[in-house]
N, C-alpha and C positions, 0 to 999 in steps of 0.2 A: 398303591394304598390309598384307600377310604380318606378322604377329608371332609371336614366339617365344613357345609356352604355354606359362603361369608359374603351377607348382603351386602357391606360394604369395601366397593374393589380396592386392592389392595396396591401399595406402589409397585412398579416392576422396577427399579433399584431403589439402592439406598440413600436416603435423605437424613443427612445431620443437620441436626441449628443448638448451637452452644450460645449464651447468651451471659453477660455480666451488668448486674445490675448496683445503683448506689454509686455515693461520690468518696466513698474512704480509700485509703490506701489498699484495701485488701476488699474488693467490691463481690457481693454475694453471685455465686455463678449457678444458674438453672440450664438445661439442657432438655430436646427431647429429640427421641428419632427413628424410624423406620431401617431395617435392617434385613437383606437377605443372606443367607450363606450355605450356599451350594456348595455339598461335597465335602466340605471341613467336618473337621472330624474333632480336633484338639482347640478348642474354642481360645482354652486358658488353662493353664495345670499351676497348682499352688499358690496364686498369684493374688497382691495386694491393689487394688484398683486407685489408682488418683483421689478419685470422689467418689460419692455414692451412687446408686443407681439402683432402679425394679425395674424389670424387664418382664414383656408382659409376653409369651407365648402364643404366638396364632396359627402357625403352622411350623409340623414338624415332632421331633422329640428328641429324648435324651438324658443326661442324668447330670445333677449337681452335687457336688462332694463340699460337704461344709470341712473347718480349719480342722476339725475333731476325727475325720474321713465319713461319716454318716452319710448314707447317700440318698437321693432322693428322683426317683425317676420325673420325669418331665412330660406333657403331654400337653396340645393345645389347650388353651385355657388355666394353664398355669402361670405364675408368678415366681420369681427369685430374684433377690436380692444380691447386691455387691457391694460388700461393706469397706472403706476402707481401711478400716479398722483386725481386719481379719483373712486370712488367704482362705481361696478356693476354687474349686476344679470346674471345669464345664466341657463335657464329653458331648459330643451329636451323634449322633446316626446319621452319616454321608448321606444317605438315600430320602431321607424324610424330608426335602426340599423345606428345609428349617425358614421361617420368617416370625421376627419380632417388632414389635413395639417396647420403648423405652423411656422412663424419664431420668433425668439425672440432676442433682444436688451437688454444692459443696459440703465439705466435712459438717464444719459450724452450723451450717443450717440444716444436714440431717439430724445433727444433737441435738439441735433445741425441736426438731420435730418428733424424735424420739423422748425426751422429756415430757409431752405432753400426749403421747401416746400416740401421734398419727405415724410413726416409723416403728414397726414392730422389730426390734434387735434380736429379741428370742426365737425368732420362727421364720430361717431364711426362706422357705419355700412355703406358701399357700395358692390354693383352689379354687378363685371366683368362679371357675368356667370360662368359656367361649363366650362373648355377649357383643353382638353387636351394635351394643352405646358404648361398651368399652371402645369398643376399635373406634367407631365416631369420634369420642373425644381425643382421643392419643392423634386422630388425623387434624383434628382441627385446632389443637394444642402444637403440634407443629407448624402447621399453618400459622398459626399467631408469632410464634417467635419467629420465625420466618422474617415476615414483615412488621413488628408491633414497633414503633417509637421508642425512644428509650425512656418519658416520663410514664410508658403503660404495661412497660416489666411488671411492675411489683402486682398488678392482677394476677399475672402467668403463677407466682408463687401461693397464693390463694387456688387456683384454680388446681396446681401440682399438690398442694395438701391435700383438697377434695378428693381428685384422682386415687391417689394414695390410699384412702380410708373407702373408698369403692373395692380398689384390689384386694385390700384385706379383708374383705366379707363376704362371706361361704352364698352361693345361690341358694333364696326360700322358694318354694312356691308360693303363688302368688296369692290364697286365701288361708296359707299357715299361720298359727296362733302361735307365738314364742310365749310362752307360759314362763321360761324360766328368766327376760327381759322383764315381763309384768313383776313378778317377782321380787329381783334385782330392785325396780323402780319404786315397789311399795316400801323395801326396807331401808331406800335412801328418802326417802318420804317421811318414816317412823322418826328416823333417825333426826332429819333437818328439822322436823316438829318439835324433839325433845331435847335439843342442846343444851339444856338447864339441869336435865335429868342425870343424876349419879349411879341410876337402877346398872343391875350390871345387865348386858347384852341380852343373855337368855329371858329374863324377867321382860326387859322393853320388847322383846321381841316375840312374845309366846303365844300372841292369839294368832300367826301366823300359821298355817295347816302344811306343817314342815318341821321335822326335829331340827334343834337347833344345832346337832354335831352335822348334818346332812347341808343347812340353811350355809356354815361355816366353807365349808367345802364347796360347796354351789357358788358360793359369792366371790372368793379369793380364785375360782376356775375360770368366772366370767371377767371380772374385775383388772385381777392381779393383784392385788392387795388384799388385807385380812379386812373382816370387820372393824375389830379393834383401830386399826389404822386407816379404815374411811374416817368413821367415826372421831377421831382427832382433826384428820385433814377439813372435815367439816368443820368440826370448831373454830381452827385457827385459819379457814377463809374467812368464817362469819367473824372472826376477832378482826381481821384487816379492813373489812370493810367497816366496823363501827368507829375502828381508830379513826379512819379517813374522816369519817363524817364529824367529829370532835365532838359530839353531844353525850359524850356519859364520860366519866373518870375511867380510868384503869378496873380501879376496885368493883366498881358495878360493871363493867363490861366482865371479869373473871368471875361475879359470882353467875351473871346472865349465861354463862357459858359452860355452867356445872363446876368450876376450879372450886377447891374448899377451900384454897388461899390466894391472894394476889402473886404470892411469891413464886409462888407454883404455877401461874400462868404465865410470869412474866420469863419465868426459866427456862418455860417450853416453849415460850411465843420467840424466843431469842436462838433455841437450839434449832427452830424449824423457817426460822425466817433471818437469821444473823443477824438482827441487830433486836434492841427491846422495845418492847409496846411503846414507850415514849418516845423514840428516834423512828420509829416508824411513823407516829402519828403527827408529826415534825417534818415529814418529807426526806427524812433521811434514804441515802442511796444507798441500796443494800443488795446484795447478790444469793438469793436463794440457793438453799443446797439441790441436787438431784431429787425429786419426789418419789422416790421409792421406796421400797419396803424398808430398805435398811437406812436411810436416811430420818425415819419419825419414828423413833423411841416411844415408846406407848407412856404416859408420864405418870408418876405416884400423886400428882397435886390431884388428880380426880381420878383417883381410882373406885372401881364403881363401890358404893356403898351401899347396902340395904337397908 
């Protein structure tokens, strides 16, 4: 079987490193490893792993089945995720000389990274392609975890988060211009500059060279949330910053951010952050809800008025 010529040499045997970091009774866990699985057929069947891992296939082929039975063919350059919250099955072609790198995190860290978009829990398999630079990063991370002192381990969490973001990014030609990303960035700039506007979104974005219905679908497909929800999130993020500065009254902040009255602003702020604007400005502890589409109801207080 022809294989992709890899510049970085692969280890000749399995190497695993798991570390814990933190001083609490439930420290965070992180891990990295390289595994060969010659002759193996059923890696796991309808299994839930004890922790999260993202596996980068550098050699071999097989099939991943999610908990709903959907199948995903795996080739070198594919990434599949093992979620502790759901079952999956992995079948390997025993003649394909399977070899993989992986990173692992405890469930709480995985959930935190999912909330910020670093871990994509909606798509279990993606295809960044076989890349020598990614392989070298896995090898360096593995070596770091094997030798790092306890105080230095926090750096590895940042490294893993960056690596996970790279793994879910599809390869692009070096000279390619991503016009969709440019469009999304322009939309976000317009909305950020118009936080006090109560204009309807179609009117606010009418100068863009794209039909509004198409823009709505494109924005959701690229960002994972609707235009309306992004506009609301942007305003509430700005509200949090203004409340922290304590230079403006809550009433002034609400009008500055396009709300028709302070009561509508306060109600929406509490729904989003779990505390009132006054409590937030006083530094009260809050526990924000997961920032997904369902947790961001569109307010009536700044319903778009022409």
